[in-house]
DODOGU-34126 format. One record per residue (C-alpha): x, y, z. Coordinates in steps of 0.05 Angstrom, whole numbers, plus 5000, padded with zeros to 4 digits. Example, Ala and Ser with C-alpha at 12.3 -4.5 7.8 and 13.67 -1.06 7.14 Angstrom:
% DODOGU-34126
u: 5246, v: 4910, w: 5156
u: 5273, v: 4979, w: 5143
This chain:
% DODOGU-34126
u: 5003, v: 4997, w: 5009
u: 5028, v: 5073, w: 4991
u: 5007, v: 5133, w: 5012
u: 5021, v: 5206, w: 4972
u: 5031, v: 5262, w: 5002
u: 4983, v: 5337, w: 4984
u: 5030, v: 5372, w: 4955
u: 5008, v: 5427, w: 5024
u: 5051, v: 5394, w: 5065
u: 5129, v: 5376, w: 5020
u: 5143, v: 5409, w: 4949
u: 5145, v: 5351, w: 4924
u: 5092, v: 5295, w: 4924
u: 5134, v: 5217, w: 4961
u: 5107, v: 5160, w: 4959
u: 5110, v: 5121, w: 5025
u: 5110, v: 5047, w: 5016
u: 5081, v: 5002, w: 5075
u: 5074, v: 4930, w: 5107
u: 5005, v: 4899, w: 5097
u: 4969, v: 4899, w: 5159
u: 4985, v: 4822, w: 5190
u: 5052, v: 4810, w: 5156
u: 5113, v: 4819, w: 5197
u: 5155, v: 4813, w: 5155
u: 5236, v: 4832, w: 5164
u: 5278, v: 4876, w: 5118
u: 5324, v: 4838, w: 5089
u: 5397, v: 4843, w: 5105
u: 5440, v: 4829, w: 5040
u: 5483, v: 4781, w: 5054
u: 5562, v: 4793, w: 5026
u: 5586, v: 4740, w: 4994
u: 5652, v: 4706, w: 5009
u: 5697, v: 4725, w: 4940
u: 5749, v: 4671, w: 4920
u: 5821, v: 4688, w: 4924
u: 5862, v: 4656, w: 4879
u: 5931, v: 4680, w: 4917
u: 5939, v: 4674, w: 4990
u: 5983, v: 4710, w: 5030
u: 6015, v: 4695, w: 5100
u: 5982, v: 4731, w: 5147
u: 6040, v: 4719, w: 5199
u: 6082, v: 4755, w: 5145
u: 6040, v: 4813, w: 5130
u: 6044, v: 4830, w: 5195
u: 6115, v: 4830, w: 5214
u: 6128, v: 4866, w: 5159
u: 6081, v: 4925, w: 5178
u: 6112, v: 4924, w: 5244
u: 6174, v: 4931, w: 5202
u: 6157, v: 4996, w: 5165
u: 6113, v: 5023, w: 5223
u: 6184, v: 5020, w: 5265
u: 6224, v: 5035, w: 5198
u: 6192, v: 5105, w: 5201
u: 6188, v: 5112, w: 5274
u: 6264, v: 5106, w: 5272
u: 6276, v: 5151, w: 5209
u: 6237, v: 5213, w: 5243
u: 6277, v: 5210, w: 5302
u: 6342, v: 5198, w: 5261
u: 6319, v: 5253, w: 5217
u: 6294, v: 5291, w: 5271
u: 6223, v: 5308, w: 5242
u: 6161, v: 5284, w: 5230
u: 6135, v: 5236, w: 5182
u: 6119, v: 5273, w: 5115
u: 6192, v: 5307, w: 5127
u: 6230, v: 5251, w: 5112
u: 6263, v: 5252, w: 5063
u: 6254, v: 5205, w: 4997
u: 6287, v: 5152, w: 5007
u: 6250, v: 5074, w: 5004
u: 6285, v: 5023, w: 5043
u: 6253, v: 4969, w: 4996
u: 6262, v: 4906, w: 5054
u: 6258, v: 4850, w: 4987
u: 6315, v: 4889, w: 4960
u: 6356, v: 4876, w: 5017
u: 6324, v: 4799, w: 5030
u: 6352, v: 4788, w: 4959
u: 6426, v: 4813, w: 4971
u: 6473, v: 4752, w: 4992
u: 6501, v: 4779, w: 5058
u: 6498, v: 4817, w: 5113
u: 6554, v: 4864, w: 5095
u: 6515, v: 4881, w: 5023
u: 6461, v: 4895, w: 5062
u: 6476, v: 4944, w: 5103
u: 6517, v: 4973, w: 5059
u: 6452, v: 4996, w: 5015
u: 6421, v: 5022, w: 5085
u: 6472, v: 5062, w: 5101
u: 6475, v: 5090, w: 5019
u: 6410, v: 5106, w: 5025
u: 6418, v: 5145, w: 5085
u: 6480, v: 5187, w: 5062
u: 6444, v: 5243, w: 5081
u: 6433, v: 5238, w: 5140
u: 6482, v: 5279, w: 5211
u: 6465, v: 5221, w: 5263
u: 6493, v: 5157, w: 5275
u: 6467, v: 5115, w: 5235
u: 6495, v: 5046, w: 5255
u: 6439, v: 5024, w: 5312
u: 6394, v: 5036, w: 5266
u: 6424, v: 4999, w: 5205
u: 6439, v: 4934, w: 5266
u: 6381, v: 4935, w: 5278
u: 6340, v: 4930, w: 5217
u: 6379, v: 4880, w: 5187
u: 6362, v: 4834, w: 5258
u: 6292, v: 4847, w: 5245
u: 6291, v: 4820, w: 5172
u: 6327, v: 4749, w: 5185
u: 6278, v: 4695, w: 5170
u: 6226, v: 4748, w: 5136
u: 6198, v: 4730, w: 5078
u: 6198, v: 4765, w: 5002
u: 6127, v: 4793, w: 5000
u: 6133, v: 4793, w: 4926
u: 6125, v: 4722, w: 4915
u: 6055, v: 4701, w: 4948
u: 6043, v: 4629, w: 4974
u: 5993, v: 4594, w: 4940
u: 5961, v: 4541, w: 4988
């Protein structure tokens, strides 16, 4: 059953739908279907990576004495570091990226290398 409001009460006519008497039909709640994911990532590894990236940002803001937005444009690519065969090469690469930092970076570099030890690359997701 529909009711139309009169033009005096509203500038434009509106239609209201009412449930017929005697029916107690609940409004349908749309059910969200689960999508199929063809490639699954390891959630633990994603969480580790997110925590590492947040830690890196915190450390860089301390090293550069600035807010996150003011950190010089540099990218510490964890996957690139994981591809390197030795910690010496990894340390050298990170120090190259931090060349314009005036504070000592040795503690940051060594702690970063400890944190990435044992991590997996994310560029090749695991299939389950």
